[in-house]
C-alpha positions in Angstrom: -9.0 53.2 -20.3 -12.6 51.8 -20.8 -11.3 49.3 -23.4 -8.6 48.1 -21.0 -11.1 47.6 -18.1 -13.5 45.8 -20.4 -10.8 43.4 -21.6 -9.7 42.7 -18.0 -13.2 42.1 -16.9 -14.1 39.8 -19.8 -10.9 37.9 -19.2 -11.4 37.2 -15.6 -14.3 34.7 -15.9 -12.4 32.9 -18.6 -9.4 32.5 -16.4 -11.6 31.5 -13.5 -13.2 28.7 -15.7 -9.8 27.5 -16.7 -8.6 27.4 -13.1 -11.7 25.5 -12.0 -11.2 23.0 -14.7 -7.6 22.4 -13.7 -8.7 22.1 -10.1 -11.3 19.5 -11.1 -8.7 17.5 -12.9 -6.2 17.8 -10.0 -8.9 16.4 -7.8 -9.5 13.5 -10.1 -5.8 12.8 -10.3 -5.4 12.9 -6.5 -8.3 10.6 -5.9 -6.9 8.1 -8.3 -3.3 8.3 -7.1 -4.2 7.8 -3.5 -4.2 9.9 -0.4 -1.9 7.8 1.8 1.9 8.2 2.1 4.1 6.6 1.1 3.1 5.3 -2.4 4.5 2.2 -3.8 7.7 3.8 -5.2 8.1 6.8 -2.9 10.4 5.1 -0.4 12.6 4.0 -3.2 12.9 7.3 -5.0 12.5 9.9 -2.2 15.0 8.1 0.0 17.5 8.3 -2.9 16.7 12.0 -3.3 17.2 12.7 0.3 20.5 10.8 0.4 21.6 12.7 -2.7 21.4 16.0 -0.8 22.6 14.5 2.6 24.9 11.6 2.3 25.2 11.2 6.0 21.4 10.6 6.5 21.8 6.9 6.1 25.2 5.2 5.7 26.2 1.7 4.7 23.2 1.0 2.4 24.0 -0.6 -0.9 21.1 1.1 -2.8 21.6 4.6 -1.4 25.3 4.5 -2.0 24.9 3.3 -5.6 24.9 5.5 -8.7 22.3 8.2 -9.1 20.3 8.0 -12.4 17.5 10.6 -12.0 19.7 13.5 -11.1 17.5 16.2 -12.6 14.7 15.0 -10.3 17.0 15.0 -7.3 18.4 18.4 -8.1 15.1 20.1 -8.8 13.0 18.4 -6.2 15.1 16.6 -3.7 16.3 19.7 -1.8 12.9 19.8 -0.1 14.0 16.9 2.0 16.6 19.0 3.7 13.8 21.0 5.4 11.0 18.4 5.9 10.3 14.9 6.8 10.0 12.3 4.0 6.1 12.4 4.5 6.0 16.1 4.1 8.4 15.9 1.2 6.1 13.5 -0.5 3.1 15.6 0.0 4.6 18.9 -1.2 6.0 17.2 -4.2 2.8 15.5 -5.0 0.8 18.7 -5.0 3.3 20.3 -7.4 3.5 17.3 -9.7 -0.3 16.7 -9.8 -0.9 20.3 -10.4 1.5 20.3 -13.3 -0.1 17.2 -14.7 -3.6 18.6 -14.3 -2.6 21.9 -16.0 -0.9 20.2 -19.0 -3.7 17.6 -19.3 -6.3 20.4 -19.5 -4.2 22.1 -22.2 -3.9 18.9 -24.1 -7.6 18.1 -24.0 -8.5 21.6 -25.3 -6.0 21.3 -28.1 -7.4 17.8 -29.1 -11.2 18.3 -28.8 -11.2 22.0 -29.4 -13.6 22.8 -26.4 -13.3 23.9 -22.8 -14.7 22.0 -19.8 -14.2 18.5 -21.1 -10.8 17.9 -19.4 -12.3 16.4 -16.2 -14.2 13.8 -18.1 -11.3 12.9 -20.2 -9.1 12.7 -17.1 -11.4 10.4 -15.3 -11.6 8.1 -18.4 -7.8 8.3 -18.7 -7.0 7.1 -15.2 -9.7 4.4 -15.3 -8.2 3.0 -18.6 -4.7 3.2 -17.2 -5.8 1.2 -14.2 -7.6 -1.5 -15.9 -6.3 -1.7 -19.5 -2.6 -1.6 -19.1 -0.6 -4.8 -19.7 2.9 -4.1 -18.5 2.3 -2.4 -15.1 2.9 1.1 -16.2 1.2 4.0 -14.4 1.2 7.6 -15.1 -0.7 9.4 -12.2 0.8 8.3 -8.9 3.2 9.0 -6.1 6.1 11.5 -6.3 8.9 10.4 -8.5 10.7 11.5 -11.6 8.3 9.8 -13.9 5.4 12.0 -12.8 7.0 15.2 -13.8 8.2 13.6 -17.1 4.6 12.8 -17.9 3.4 16.2 -17.2 5.9 17.5 -19.7 4.8 14.7 -22.1 1.3 16.1 -22.0 2.5 19.6 -22.7 4.7 18.2 -25.6 1.7 16.4 -27.1 -0.3 19.6 -27.0 2.5 21.2 -29.1 2.6 18.1 -31.4 -1.2 18.3 -31.9 -1.0 22.0 -32.7 1.9 21.4 -35.1 4.4 23.4 -33.0 7.3 21.1 -33.5 10.1 23.2 -32.1 8.3 23.7 -28.9 7.5 20.0 -28.8 11.1 19.1 -29.3 12.2 21.4 -26.4 9.5 20.0 -24.1 10.3 16.4 -25.1 13.9 17.1 -24.2 12.9 18.3 -20.7 10.8 15.2 -20.2 13.8 13.1 -21.1 15.9 15.0 -18.6 13.5 14.0 -15.9 13.1 10.4 -17.2 15.1 9.3 -20.1 12.8 6.4 -21.2 9.5 8.2 -20.8 10.7 11.3 -22.7 12.7 9.2 -25.1 10.0 6.8 -26.3 7.5 9.7 -26.6 10.2 11.4 -28.8 10.4 8.4 -31.0 6.5 8.1 -31.3 6.3 11.9 -32.0 9.0 11.5 -34.7 6.9 8.8 -36.3 4.1 11.2 -36.3 6.1 14.0 -37.9 7.3 11.7 -40.6 3.8 10.6 -41.5 2.0 13.9 -41.1 4.1 17.1 -41.1 7.4 16.4 -42.7 6.4 18.6 -45.7 4.6 21.3 -43.8 7.4 21.5 -41.2 10.6 20.3 -43.0 13.6 19.2 -40.9 15.5 22.4 -41.4 12.7 24.3 -39.7 12.6 22.2 -36.6 16.3 21.8 -36.1 16.4 24.5 -33.4 13.9 22.6 -31.3 15.7 19.3 -31.8 19.0 20.8 -30.9 17.8 22.6 -27.8 15.8 19.5 -26.7 18.7 17.3 -27.3 21.0 19.5 -25.0 18.4 19.4 -22.3 17.8 15.7 -22.7 21.5 15.0 -22.2 21.0 16.0 -18.5 19.1 12.7 -18.2 20.8 10.7 -21.0 24.4 11.1 -19.9 24.1 9.8 -16.4 22.1 6.8 -17.6 24.8 6.0 -20.3 27.6 6.6 -17.9 26.5 3.5 -15.8 28.1 1.2 -18.4 31.0 3.2 -19.7 33.7 1.4 -17.5 31.9 -1.9 -17.0 33.2 -5.1 -18.6 30.9 -6.6 -21.2 30.3 -9.9 -19.3 29.3 -7.9 -16.2 26.9 -5.8 -18.2 25.3 -9.0 -19.7 25.0 -10.6 -16.3 23.5 -7.4 -14.9 20.9 -7.2 -17.8 19.8 -10.8 -17.3 19.3 -10.2 -13.6 17.5 -7.0 -14.2 15.1 -8.1 -16.9 14.5 -11.8 -16.0 14.9 -11.8 -12.3 13.7 -8.5 -11.0 11.5 -6.8 -13.6 10.2 -9.4 -16.0 6.6 -8.3 -15.1 7.3 -4.9 -16.8 9.8 -6.1 -19.5 9.0 -9.6 -20.8 5.8 -9.9 -22.7 5.6 -13.6 -22.0 5.2 -12.8 -18.4 2.4 -10.4 -18.7 -0.9 -11.7 -17.2 -3.1 -12.9 -20.1 -6.2 -11.0 -18.8 -4.2 -7.7 -18.9 -3.1 -8.4 -22.4 -6.6 -9.2 -23.4 -7.9 -6.0 -21.8 -5.3 -3.9 -23.6 -6.0 -5.5 -26.9 -9.8 -4.9 -26.5 -9.1 -1.3 -25.7 -6.9 -1.0 -28.8 -9.5 -2.5 -31.0 -12.3 -0.3 -29.6 -10.1 2.8 -30.1 -9.2 1.9 -33.7 -12.9 1.2 -34.4 -14.1 4.5 -33.0 -11.2 6.7 -34.0 -11.6 5.9 -37.7 -15.3 7.0 -37.6 -14.3 10.5 -36.7 -13.4 13.3 -39.1 -9.6 13.3 -39.6 -8.8 16.8 -38.5 -5.1 17.8 -38.4 -5.0 17.8 -34.5 -6.7 14.4 -34.3 -4.5 12.9 -37.0 -1.3 14.0 -35.2 -2.5 12.4 -31.9 -3.6 9.3 -33.7 -0.1 8.9 -35.3 1.6 9.3 -31.9 -0.6 6.6 -30.3 0.0 4.3 -33.3 3.7 5.0 -32.8 3.5 3.8 -29.2 1.7 0.6 -30.4 4.4 0.0 -33.0 7.2 0.3 -30.3 5.4 -2.2 -28.2 4.9 -4.5 -31.2 8.6 -4.3 -31.8 9.3 -5.3 -28.2 7.0 -8.3 -28.6 9.0 -9.3 -31.8 12.3 -8.9 -30.0 11.1 -11.1 -27.2 9.9 -13.8 -29.5 13.0 -13.8 -31.8 15.4 -13.8 -28.9 13.6 -16.5 -26.9 16.3 -19.0 -25.6 19.1 -16.3 -25.9 18.8 -14.6 -22.5 21.8 -12.3 -22.8 20.7 -10.9 -26.2 17.0 -10.7 -25.1 18.0 -8.9 -21.7 20.2 -6.4 -23.6 17.3 -5.3 -25.7 14.2 -5.8 -23.5 15.7 -3.7 -20.6 14.5 -0.5 -22.5 10.8 -0.8 -21.4 9.3 -1.3 -24.9 5.8 -1.5 -23.4 5.8 1.6 -21.1 4.6 4.1 -23.6 1.7 2.2 -25.1 0.4 1.4 -21.5 0.2 5.3 -21.2 -0.7 6.5 -24.6 -3.4 4.0 -25.6 -5.6 5.0 -22.6 -4.8 8.7 -23.5 -5.9 8.2 -27.0 -9.0 6.3 -26.0 -10.1 9.0 -23.5 -9.7 11.8 -26.0 -11.5 9.7 -28.7 -14.4 9.1 -26.4 -14.8 12.9 -25.7 -14.5 13.7 -29.4 -17.2 11.2 -30.2 -19.6 12.7 -27.7 -19.0 16.2 -29.0 -19.6 15.1 -32.6 -22.8 13.3 -31.7 -24.0 16.4 -29.7 -24.4 18.1 -33.1 -25.9 15.1 -35.0 -27.7 13.0 -32.3 -28.1 15.1 -29.1 -30.1 12.3 -27.2 -27.5 9.7 -28.0 -24.7 12.1 -27.0 -26.4 12.7 -23.7 -26.8 9.1 -23.0 -23.2 8.4 -23.9 -22.1 11.3 -21.7 -23.9 9.8 -18.7 -22.3 6.4 -19.4 -18.8 7.9 -19.6 -19.3 9.8 -16.4 -20.6 6.7 -14.7 -17.5 4.7 -15.8 -15.0 7.4 -14.6 -17.0 8.0 -11.4 -17.2 4.3 -10.7 -13.4 4.0 -11.0 -12.7 7.0 -8.7 -15.4 5.8 -6.1 -13.8 2.3 -6.1 -10.4 3.7 -5.6 -11.5 6.0 -2.8 -13.5 3.2 -1.1 -10.5 0.9 -1.2 -8.2 3.5 0.3 -10.6 4.4 3.1 -11.1 0.7 3.9 -7.5 0.2 5.0 -5.1 2.3 6.9 -2.1 0.9 5.1 -0.3 3.1 2.5 0.5 1.3 -0.8 4.1 0.8 0.1 3.1 -1.3 3.2 0.5 -3.5 1.4 -0.3 -6.8 2.8 2.0 -8.7 0.5 4.9 -6.5 1.7 4.2 -6.2 5.4 2.1 -8.8 7.3 1.3 -6.7 10.4 1.2 -3.0 9.5 0.8 -1.7 13.0 3.5 -3.9 14.4 5.8 -2.9 11.6 5.3 0.8 12.2 5.9 0.1 15.9 9.2 -1.8 15.5 10.5 0.8 13.0 9.7 3.6 15.4 11.5 1.8 18.2 14.6 1.2 16.0 14.7 4.9 15.0 14.5 6.0 18.6 16.6 3.4 20.4 19.4 2.2 18.1 22.5 4.1 17.0 22.4 5.9 13.6 24.8 4.5 11.1 24.0 0.9 11.9 23.2 -1.6 9.1 20.4 -4.1 9.3 19.3 -7.5 7.9 15.6 -6.9 7.1 12.6 -8.8 5.6 13.0 -9.3 1.8 9.7 -7.7 0.7 9.4 -4.9 3.2 10.3 -1.6 1.5 9.7 1.2 4.1 12.4 0.3 6.5 14.6 3.2 5.5 11.6 5.4 5.3 10.4 4.6 8.9 13.5 3.5 10.8 16.1 5.6 9.0 18.8 2.9 9.1 20.7 1.2 6.3 19.9 -2.2 4.9 22.0 -5.0 3.6 19.4 -5.6 0.8 15.7 -5.7 0.0 13.8 -6.8 -3.1 12.5 -3.3 -4.1 15.7 -1.4 -4.0 17.5 -2.8 -6.9 20.5 -0.7 -8.0 21.1 0.6 -11.6 24.8 0.2 -12.4 25.9 -3.3 -13.5 28.4 -4.0 -10.7 25.9 -3.1 -8.0 23.0 -5.0 -9.8 25.2 -8.2 -9.6 26.0 -7.4 -6.0 22.3 -6.8 -5.2 21.5 -10.3 -6.7 24.3 -12.0 -4.8 22.9 -10.4 -1.6 19.3 -11.3 -2.2 20.2 -15.0 -2.8 22.7 -15.0 0.2 20.4 -13.4 2.7 17.1 -14.7 1.7 17.5 -17.6 -0.6 17.8 -21.3 0.0 17.7 -24.5 -2.1 15.0 -27.0 -1.4 14.6 -30.3 -3.5 17.2 -29.1 -5.9 15.2 -25.8 -6.6 15.9 -22.4 -5.4 13.4 -20.6 -3.3 13.1 -17.7 -0.8 12.8 -18.2 2.9 9.7 -17.0 4.5 11.5 -15.2 7.2 15.1 -14.3 8.2 14.7 -16.3 11.4 14.6 -19.5 9.3 18.3 -18.8 8.6 19.3 -19.5 12.2 21.6 -17.6 14.5 24.8 -19.1 13.1 24.0 -18.3 9.5 22.8 -14.8 10.4 26.1 -14.2 12.2 28.0 -15.2 9.0 25.8 -12.9 6.9 26.3 -10.0 9.4 30.1 -10.6 9.3 30.1 -10.7 5.4 27.9 -7.6 4.9 28.7 -5.5 7.9 25.3 -5.8 9.6 24.8 -4.9 13.3 21.2 -6.0 13.8 18.5 -8.3 12.5 14.8 -7.4 12.2 12.7 -10.5 11.5 9.5 -12.2 12.5 9.3 -13.1 16.1 9.0 -16.9 15.4 11.0 -19.1 15.4 13.1 -17.5 18.1 16.8 -17.1 17.7 19.7 -17.7 20.0 20.8 -14.1 19.7 20.6 -11.1 22.1 17.0 -9.9 21.8 16.6 -6.2 22.3 13.0 -5.6 21.3 9.9 -7.6 20.5 6.3 -6.9 19.7 3.4 -9.1 18.7 4.9 -9.9 15.3 8.5 -8.7 15.0 11.8 -9.2 16.9 15.0 -7.1 16.9 18.3 -9.0 17.6 21.7 -7.6 18.1 24.3 -9.5 16.2 27.6 -9.7 18.2 30.4 -10.8 15.9 33.1 -13.0 17.4 36.7 -12.3 16.5 
């Protein structure tokens, strides 16, 4: 009895320390991700999740009615929307997701550096590097969506990789792929390259087949819905959709020639610094495995660059290959590797050069603290949530006002012509849209339809070149009536000027709501 009590008493402080470490990482992730709702992608993904569980919530919306690709996320998390508002749904999901990420990050840090209490510093460095040294726009810690849970599982899988537990790693990577097939899939490829380079003799294939098999079965929950999007689609339609998806909508994520040079330079400098420091550290098995995974992510990105260069001038071939987000994983894992390497360097110098180690620790804390302070200050300086940024919504207060009026005073089930870049109309007004720029669909037929609608509703030709109109009001009453007839719209929400010869039902300082009466 005495022995049991002693063990329990001794274990409690250790569990408390670990809990406090996770809580500190959770706080860092929350400060980085932002404390305003909705985040950039939350109207897109959470609206889809709510519609998955309640198809009558909004009707007649092209995006919501299109194919569902993140079904594991919708099934496991989306049900919360049945009992809460979208904002509450976002917050509950964020807390669960960030906690999972903080817990798995803490485990990974301990596995890599072999010490407790260093996860908060590595987390602060990681989010700072993710923010300032990515080149393709990838983020890891952010608003609620499937990708966040996938990365929590990636952290856990990398812990198993670092420890050489390949069966556990395979199962966990399968779960990550089920939530987000590309995040989990590319991490699986990088981990496989690590296994080939480090552990194929220590852990031969026949020993890790159980983990691969179970992980593959779990991953099929995310892979099959993604593959099914193109099973029945004609080849020419698939090629057309790929070109639209890659070169019209998401080239800033997918086409390296479109990446801002300053971001590419920062990424390259971080990679060079990581390589220079990493190779000065002792090559322990745990560090060697993580190193190989990070190198694998860089090789994947290099392959994407080669594909982009070789297929230049052949858009259909380029789009069919570049649509797989070759640069996503390196944007996440290079900052991860750099953060772990920085902490490992400090721990090594603490034994050999304590004074240098203390100075470096202060510098690293300053870097992480500066980033978090900058993010927090920027958030407090504006009442706008990220999804309603100034480049999306000109007048935030007026936008919230008109959406609230629409929700309270217009019939549910109506379909609306809305501003092209605004992405919170469904979130705030809870009405269907003909089209907006953010909500691109995923299946080929609907991608092509989305593009036709974008050009028809918001596009024009000026001087022989296509461009987008500044506001729907520029289309004029006659053209808006034609568009409403074509796409089944009942109302138009646009800027108040120029005024339209249509029935005006509401107006505030910036926006106007018109009812579109269709003639026989």
